[in-house]
C-alpha positions in Angstrom: 116.9 32.4 151.9 118.4 33.2 149.0 116.0 35.8 148.1 116.3 37.2 151.6 120.0 37.4 151.0 119.7 39.1 147.8 117.3 41.7 149.3 119.7 42.2 152.2 122.6 42.9 149.8 120.2 45.2 147.7 119.3 47.1 150.7 122.9 47.6 151.8 123.8 48.7 148.3 120.9 51.2 148.2 121.9 52.4 151.7 125.6 53.0 150.6 124.3 54.5 147.3 122.2 56.9 149.2 124.9 57.6 151.6 127.2 58.3 148.8 124.7 60.5 147.0 124.0 62.4 150.3 127.7 62.7 151.0 128.4 63.9 147.5 125.5 66.3 147.8 126.9 67.5 151.2 130.4 67.9 149.8 129.1 69.8 146.8 127.2 72.2 148.9 130.4 72.6 151.2 132.6 73.2 148.1 130.1 75.8 146.6 130.0 77.5 150.0 133.9 77.5 150.4 134.1 78.7 146.8 131.7 81.6 147.6 133.6 82.4 150.7 137.0 82.4 148.7 135.4 84.6 146.2 134.4 87.0 148.8 137.5 87.1 150.6 139.5 87.6 147.3 137.0 90.5 146.6 137.7 91.9 150.1 141.4 91.4 149.8 141.2 93.1 146.3 139.4 96.1 147.6 141.6 96.4 150.8 144.9 95.7 149.2 144.5 97.5 145.9 145.3 100.9 147.3 148.4 99.5 148.9 149.4 97.9 145.9 148.8 101.1 143.8 151.0 103.0 146.4 153.6 100.2 146.2 153.7 100.5 142.4 154.0 104.2 142.6 156.8 103.9 145.2 158.7 101.6 142.8 158.1 104.0 139.9 159.5 106.7 142.0 162.6 104.7 143.1 163.2 103.8 139.4 163.1 107.6 138.5 165.6 108.3 141.3 167.8 105.4 140.2 167.8 106.8 136.8 168.7 110.2 138.1 171.5 108.8 140.2 172.8 106.9 137.2 172.9 110.2 135.2 174.5 111.9 138.2 177.1 109.1 138.3 177.8 109.4 134.8 178.4 113.0 135.1 180.6 112.7 138.0 182.7 110.0 136.3 183.0 112.4 133.3 184.2 115.2 135.5 186.6 112.9 137.3 188.0 112.0 133.9 188.3 115.8 133.4 190.6 116.3 136.5 193.8 115.0 134.9 193.0 117.4 132.0 192.5 120.1 134.4 195.8 119.5 136.3 197.3 119.3 132.8 195.7 122.7 132.1 197.4 124.0 135.3 200.8 122.9 133.9 200.1 124.3 130.5 198.8 127.6 132.1 202.1 127.9 134.1 204.2 127.1 131.0 202.2 129.7 129.0 202.8 132.3 131.8 206.4 131.6 131.7 206.8 131.9 127.9 204.7 135.0 128.2 207.2 136.5 130.7 210.1 135.5 128.4 208.4 137.1 125.3 207.6 140.1 127.4 211.4 140.3 128.5 212.5 140.0 124.9 209.9 142.6 123.7 211.3 144.9 126.4 214.8 144.3 125.4 213.9 144.9 121.8 212.0 148.1 122.9 215.0 149.4 124.7 217.4 148.8 121.7 214.9 150.7 119.5 214.6 153.4 122.0 218.5 153.7 122.0 218.4 154.0 118.2 215.5 156.4 118.3 217.4 158.6 120.9 220.6 158.6 118.6 218.6 159.2 115.3 219.3 163.0 115.5 223.1 162.2 115.9 222.7 159.9 113.0 220.8 162.5 110.8 223.3 165.2 111.7 226.1 162.6 110.7 224.0 161.8 107.5 223.8 165.6 106.8 227.4 165.9 107.3 228.5 163.3 104.9 227.8 165.4 101.7 229.7 168.2 103.2 232.5 166.0 104.2 232.6 164.5 100.7 232.5 168.0 99.2 235.4 169.1 101.5 237.2 166.0 100.8 236.8 166.4 97.0 237.8 170.2 97.3 240.9 169.0 99.2 241.7 166.4 96.7 241.4 168.9 93.8 243.4 171.4 95.9 246.2 168.7 96.5 246.1 167.6 92.9 246.5 171.2 91.7 249.1 171.9 94.1 250.9 168.6 93.2 250.8 169.5 89.5 252.2 173.0 90.2 254.9 171.5 92.2 255.8 169.1 89.5 256.1 171.9 87.0 258.5 173.8 88.9 
């Protein structure tokens, strides 16, 4: 009976081992089949999604370029906005320069008028200047005549 018990236990153990080996084999086959399906699904997804991924990457590159352009434009706008107060100051400076120009023009006009008056009087001044030697000569003659007349009066 003991032998029969050991035999029974051995049969159960062999059955369990065969069952485990069978189950392991089935599991391995199913795993290999699932792995193969996963590889095919990955390949199919890769083939179907690669163009979309490439398009998306190109779109991202385009957006990056647009962002860079927008950044450059933003920088330029900010630079121009900083220039606006200078431009306003330029307007004030322009008005000041125009006012100074008008004042300088008025001073030049006044000087020109004075010079024109002098030029207009030059012939008179020239005549007066030409007359001075004659007047000096006449005065000298009158003095000499007076002196001579005075000496004669003293002698008498």
